[in-house]
C-alpha positions, 0 to 999 in steps of 0.5 A: 926806086933809085934812078941816079946813085952816087956811091962814095963820090970823092974829088981831090985837088992835090991836098984839097978835098972838094967832095968827100964821100958823097952818097946820094940816091935820086928817084926817077922824075925827082927834082933835087937841088944841091944847095950850099955856100961857095966851095961846098962841093956842089958844082964839082959834084955836078961836073963829075956827073956830067963827065967834065971832072973825073972822080978821085973815088966812087961811082956814078950809076944811072939806071944801074949803068956806071957812068964813071968811065964814059966820056961826057959826050956819050952820057946823053945828059941834058945840061943848062949852064949858068951862062946858057952857052947859046950859039950867037950866030944861030937862031932859036930854032937852030940852037934848040936843034943843035943836039939833034943835028949832032945825033943825026936825027932825021929832018921830020923827027927833028922838026917835030921835036923842035916844034914841041920844045918851042911850045913847051917853053912858049917861044914859038913866035921867037923861033927865027930870032937870034940870042941877042934879040932875046931877053935873059928869061927867053935865053934861059928858056932856049937853053932849057929847050935845047937840053930837053929836046934830046929827051935826056935821061937826066937834066943837070942845071948849073945855077940856071937862074942866077943871071936874072933879076929878082922878079924875073928869077921868081917867075922863072922858078915857077916856070922851070918847075912847071916844065919839069913836072910836065916832061917828068925828066929827073933833074939835079940842080946846083944853087946857092940860093936857098929860097930857090931850092925851097921853092922848086925842089922835091928834096934838098941836099945841103952840103958844106965842106964837101960833105952832105949835111942834110937830105930832106924835103924843103919843108922838113929841112926848114922847119926842123933844121937839126944842125945850127949850120942848116938853120942859119943857111936855110932861111933866117933863124935865132939861135938861143943858147943856154942851160936847161933847168928842170924846175917844179913848174917845168923845164926852163932855158936860162942864160945871163940871168934870164929864163923862159919856159920850155915844152913840158916834154923836155926831161934832160938838164944841161947845155942846149941850143935851139933854133927859133924862126923869126916869123914864128915869134909873136909880139905881145904887150910888155910884161907878157909872153915868154920873154921881155925885150925892147925894139932896137930897130925896125925895117919895112920890107913892103909885105913884112916888117923886120924887128931886132929885139934886145933881150936878156938872151941877146938880140932876137930877130922878129918877122911880122906880116904887114897887116896894114898897121905900123909895127912897134916903134924903136925903143918900145918895150914888148913881150915875145911869145911863140908856140912850143913847136916853134923851138927846135933843138939843134946841134953845133957844127955840120 
């Protein structure tokens, strides 16, 4: 059942359209991420839901109530900003209690809720510290606790982990998802980090140029991107462009005098574009597999190797899990192979 509903939501700045007719339904308890490049409209959408930006058109419905005309301070939403926006002169306890103080919650209830919030984010021993005495991850937890302590109907996260280093960011992704599942608060997060969106979201809303490109589960969006933009933006991919020919032995994709076999289910000839994820490609002995190539360059990333392979269809990127053995060396002739379902048809544009 729909809990949060955006109906034809638009935002224009003069002649520039930042958000162009977004329709989106979110169920109660869902964790949904707005994902896309800079300027795609994701932050503007979040600001309209929060009440910090007025829609040019459309409505925002929460449990059937139209939030559009309601000022931000009366929407009762929980918000965690990129900068955390903690009060430097207040302790952790005072920061978390701020929203309850503004709502004039009685002291006994306030203390109970702050204590529970501190336990939720594992900061009980830091209750009397000031923000300057905390690490980045701890400050992020304080901001999250302050947003959740008021028991908001909706939690909005604006790039909440972007200020953390890579290792801490990955740890906090797990913690953020665990906290959200425990409290069950419907959550909408803005991020430009596709790995982050895939890791912690129930569904991903991919935006580009103010419009929704795709809404689906992280696995579905990654495995079957459908659009070239989605394939490129979410993860890494190889785009194989050519012409489908229907031959006696089966369909093939040909380009630049090179061809390889396509799945038998393809029955229409003509121009085509396919996405092939680097990790779905297997290296075989030279002269075997679907396609022949030569290693142009390889780089080592610890848990995996990345190889750039020169082929008749152009350069292909291959990702190989580190199994303890060195990958094929620069200049080596190799064969490339993959399962039929690794090749996904995509369309150009958004």
